[in-house]
Steps between C-alpha positions, in 0.01 A plus 500: 500500500560273798724279280690790364587620847606153604730469192658839575586396855645173392722671234625759756607231728654269249284199555537179294409560155587859462817416308736630770809282572445324831841582653599651841559846333172504312323700775769763489503520111121564521552755768752700291294484177280770638577847347727715702595243759853457393574858493378582844655194644842602355479846646382364829785248512750776457338716761480213748858388477633802707278404793758227578785744466429811702544357859824305414632810322418732780664271760812450297529881424436625847705229682797569273494869543414525866637170626180411688261209404279613786455847341437336165240256638320780690477702174349212304271410786367860492433485135317169546288653788427812273395272217255311715329827591506680155454205258135443571424875447685491176316191390162665582600798278587243219150335529326857505692679224659223289842337486671738256389820680632400830771240457731730285512798746509270797806331349671828416467618855634166635811552277558826652540294832713252335741744331480727808640216709777446264590871524481499880736206525725635234528852657514400871149626606394448867335166585150646519517593147558144407182403679305780336619424153435133502156542667396707191538175292177390669291638215630227261184352354422121550585406138425131566148592631432729190593200267272276701215747472543508112481116481182514726350763263587315187407152617187591683265199476790240425616372841717247345692754290529729806650211710760469236574872491523515883749206488705669233518820710606327807786324296605843375511631864727212592721550192547875571572444874743224387684703240464846648741475812757314266488778243512764781805335664690458163440877406605632837818272499605531132416874452440711796298469831245734352460312165227263643268775608553716194442207252192390715351845469561507128335161454205588710406822313564335158278210602213708640505711177475198280244344711261794531533586128284183443171676562284239315547237779468730802198468722264798485533741793224520759450875558311440832541209718155381613620208693670475837871436571643173401622458858151465624363280209359162598782248536780754457620542863606135555652489149703809558622353833609180326691715255672677801601163646622380161713810461674406825597171341684674232669753725619239767624259226721764335676602838534139615651398160753784495605435857534127447711543179725753690542246784618243267738736335312544172329830548520588124308190417187603696346687208538192275337282767211741535473523123431122498191554721372756258579277197298222656216731547530629146491164339200391726322808410511437125404128541209605731385734243476233230313264721138420450291426793217234491229751593417769256660830581177703446320278750763575754363668830663713755482226748672247268769757425548572858542129583747470221712790640503337840616174341784689322608686805496162689738362234722792542524454874586136457761561236665775713591230756757368233758796547460475883577119483780557258688739717424310826598158366775557238614849552590512128442797289464269187216310666338825609501626136321188386246542791434848407440415142234246611345738757483783234255281293225558738537890493358567151173287523446661850545856367284424177203366694539789754505772231197331331310529831615873524361559145173329591447674824612858411197716440423640157738770377755444780698218345852677500445618860397141603804338354736758626366449853592135460851608395510739789419210728788296360739791539402549860534138562849488329604783746373312801640177378837648449508646845382167662747302301772741582436463867501128482830499309675738739383361827474114413661392176447537114344141506237624748405775274332245259238436769354847444392428140328168622326689789384783248370243249311319774342825602401577145349157476287548810380831365435368160309202646285748701421697196390190297276399785355856498450484124334160525248634763423816315469345145590816324490342161714499188635849538473782738467845351669452163203552292185730471173325563308622181407169365166471320252228565130566572602785729803731483745535793536831692852500627849372506545120520669377812488130454352206301153630567542847618336642804472851347521388139279308267291228643524218715430239224701205378851635505825315567451532890276617776407861532631703796178705544161587359505551124294773330452315163425157383761441218578135459856567370576838651701350772754345247508831315550696829812276563654602178509151371369564130637722226186659403151565666267208464203539278178549684298184557204512259 
């Protein structure tokens, strides 16, 4: 029986000897060989593309009709703030009642806000109506988080495959935020100012319907949450703070690049320059997902993952000095484009490792909520970074605006390093709160697993890491089972 389990794990991960081609795309082929994965990925891709379209469409539409970019920016900022408040609650409902039951009506309500904004602009409604309409779009579900939750459900116990899935999802994020604004600008310019918003609404509803129709891959709902809020979960506060600082990097970089391109007389090229940063991140994400680390994925601990996240944030902070040096030394938009391409290559590995930590540390049954909180942190950081970058550009110079992303990344590095040291001290083990501690050894566990050898779960025996409190059983392998590292329960020791 032990040999059969080992063989099954090797086959799932494409080890040598399983007959799978050893190519960079082999991990992705194995990923999409699972039943239903291609269907829900396609639907989610359609639903996620409008996320990069709505803000640009709203700005073009409102500024064109009312002649005020300040009003357009204030309306979109209001929608962002409303999303930061509402999105975690929507995600909590998704966890409790299931993706299909919540995502479809939430999307329909959000589309009322989007189409309502079009009507308000079209028919000259007062300014306050624009704010109210766009704030209603805050119920848009976190489609990226729901897709990651499906991968976590399907690949439970196979950390290597989950790493590949998370890398793929990050690459999709970058692709959508690279193509979305371009598509929105084209539709608004070629058809009508309202076309970008209306097409985005249609794509969002179609994608969510296609995505939620794939019931076989959806995680089971948790009718009653027995665990605490993800915000207070061990290790989550510093992780969310680092996401907040990382969001400031993105917000400030966008403002500074638009201002620098405008100063050089090439404002229309700003979108292409920013797209190169996203392209670098997209390619890096795909490569990162195909990489195999030396240590076994299943032996990974929370402390090791936290150290890897700090290293990735550090690499991002270092590479972000390239755009600053490019504008300071050369003042060339072409050189800046190359610098942003290189700087973007640190984004995907940072986000992949960060989201993996979010999945590890989020309590059982609250995965959508935990990942939405991470996205909310990013959105809040983007808003703050945009404001800080705008102040630097207006009061100093566009080149000075590139100092804000470097400062924000340095802050994220400090917070991530602090979180890594905290994880090393506490020794929380392989995963935190992602599996139930019901393993069977010589004594059954009595509660949910919270680490490698759970404090309230099964036993303080020989798991993959030290326990965090007194155990109530003596199961030798219950800690591994509690961490969700095996596909099936281990047979009792006889």
